[in-house]
C-alpha positions, -999 to +999 in steps of 0.1 A: +453-334-125+463-300-112+483-311-081+498-276-076+466-257-068+465-241-032+437-264-018+455-295-028+488-282-013+469-274+018+454-310+019+488-324+013+503-304+042+474-316+063+481-352+053+518-349+063+507-334+096+482-361+104+508-388+095+534-371+118+508-370+146+498-405+140+536-415+142+540-397+175+510-414+189+522-449+178+556-442+193+539-433+226+519-464+223+550-486+217+565-470+249+534-477+268+533-513+257+570-518+266+563-504+300+533-527+303+556-556+294+578-546+325+549-544+348+538-578+336+572-592+344+573-575+377+537-585+386+527-548+393+490-550+387+482-513+395+508-501+371+495-525+345+459-512+349+471-476+344+491-486+313+462-505+298+440-473+303+466-452+287+470-477+258+433-476+251+434-438+252+462-437+228+445-462+205+413-440+204+433-409+196+452-428+168+419-440+154+406-405+152+438-393+134+437-423+111+402-413+101+414-377+094+443-392+074+419-412+052+398-381+046+429-363+035+440-391+013+406-392-003+406-354-008+440-356-026+428-385-046+399-365-061+426-345-079+444-375-092+432-395-122+433-434-124+433-441-086+414-470-070+379-461-054+394-463-019+430-452-024+457-459+002+486-437+010+509-459-012+487-451-042+491-414-037+528-412-029+541-416-065+516-391-078+523-361-056+552-335-060+586-351-051+592-330-020+559-342-005+564-377-018+596-381+000+581-369+033+551-392+029+572-422+020+596-416+050+567-412+074+550-442+059+582-463+064+585-452+100+549-460+108+553-495+094+584-500+115+567-488+147+536-509+139+557-540+134+575-535+168+541-529+185+529-561+170+559-580+182+556-565+218+519-575+219+528-610+209+555-612+236+531-598+262+505-625+251+533-651+257+540-637+291+506-636+301+499-671+290+530-684+308+518-666+339+484-682+338+499-716+333+521-710+363+490-700+383+472-730+372+501-753+382+503-737+416+466-740+422+467-776+412+497-782+435+482-765+465+446-775+459+450-812+451+416-826+446+403-861+438+387-861+404+368-892+414+353-884+449+341-912+471+304-918+472+286-904+502+253-919+514+225-900+530+205-912+560+181-931+536+210-951+521+209-932+488+240-917+472+242-881+479+257-855+457+291-846+470+310-814+461+345-818+449+368-821+479+395-795+479+423-800+505+446-771+508+481-781+514+473-817+520+507-832+511+522-862+527+560-863+530 
C-alpha cells in the first residue's frame, strides 16, 4: 500500500470533507427534529408541516453525501491491502496516516453521537404523537358516545332494517 501518493491524499481529503458536510447536515437535522418536537407539543400543525419538509430535504442531502462518502472509502480501500469487500470507515481509520486517522475518528465519533441524539428525539416524538392520538381517541369517544349494540329497527314490511351506528354528539346526562 502506498498511502502517501497524491491521489490517495486527495481522496482522503475528500473523505474528511464529506464527513464534515455529513456531520453539519445531521446537526441541522437534529435541530429540525428538536423544533418539530416543540411544534408537536404546541400543536402548531403548519410549522410541523414545514419542519417535516425540511427534515425530508436534509435527509435526501445526507443520503447523497453518504453515497459520496462510501465512494471515497472504497477509493481509499483500493490502496489498502487486507480490507473487507465493502469496507466501512472504521476499517480504514487505523490504516491511514495518523493525522488523517485522528480527524476521521473524531468526526466518526461526533457523527455517532448526533445520530444517537436524533434516534432519541425521533423516539420521543413517536411517544408524543402516540399520546396525542390516544388523547384524541378518548375525546372522540367521550363526545361521540355511541351504542355498540344498536336497537333493531323494523321497516314497513316488518323486517329488520340495517341501522347505521347512532352517534350522539354531547348526549350526556347529568
